[in-house]
C-alpha positions, 0 to 999 in steps of 0.5 A: 834689464829693460829697454828702459833701464838701458837706455838710462844707463847709457845716458847716465854714462854719456860722455860728452866730448869738450874741445880743447879750448874749453877743457881746462874750464870744464875741468875747474867747474868739475872740482867745485862743490853744488853751492859753488855750481848753483852760486856760479849760475845765477852770477852767470843768469844775472850777469847775461840776463839769461836762464838756465831753466828749461823751457817748457812748451806746451802744445798738441803733444804735451797735452797727449802725453798723459799725466803719467809721462809728465810725472816720469819726465820731470827733471826739476824738483822744489825742495820743500821742507814739511816738520823739522821734527825733535833735531832743530839744531841738526835741521838749522845746520843742513838748511845752513849747507844747502843754502849758504845762508847765515844762522839767523836766516837758516833759524828763521826758516826752520822756525817758519816750517813749524806753520807752514811748509818751507822751500828751501830749493827752488829748480833743484836736479832729480839727483841734488833734491834726493841728497837733499832729502836724504841730509834733512832726513838724517837730521830728522826732519820732514822734507817733500820733492815737488 
């Protein structure tokens, strides 16, 4: 196992100590679905006028890093529907599940993807983006993570 892989494994399994006053709150959040968490984040952003997106600081150190390192460090992606495929209804269902849009809105997104790629979701963590891509591919669609 390489040093880099060992480091990644340590970060993934790292336990966070939660202060007693937040334990109940954290336990409730752990029970929520990804879509519910996404909605909660949006509500908190609107309510408090903040953004949960990571701050990006461009400077000499970032410029010296090179393109190869920047690609490895990317942790948020945009999920883009490129092509629908033969199972249009399955793709519409997948769009509804992921975006919590209504039937008409989901159908409109899928129909629009026939002429131009459509953004399904932005600023998605890598694991969630990979999961979405897998669901779309199972439905017969072509998806790109940017």
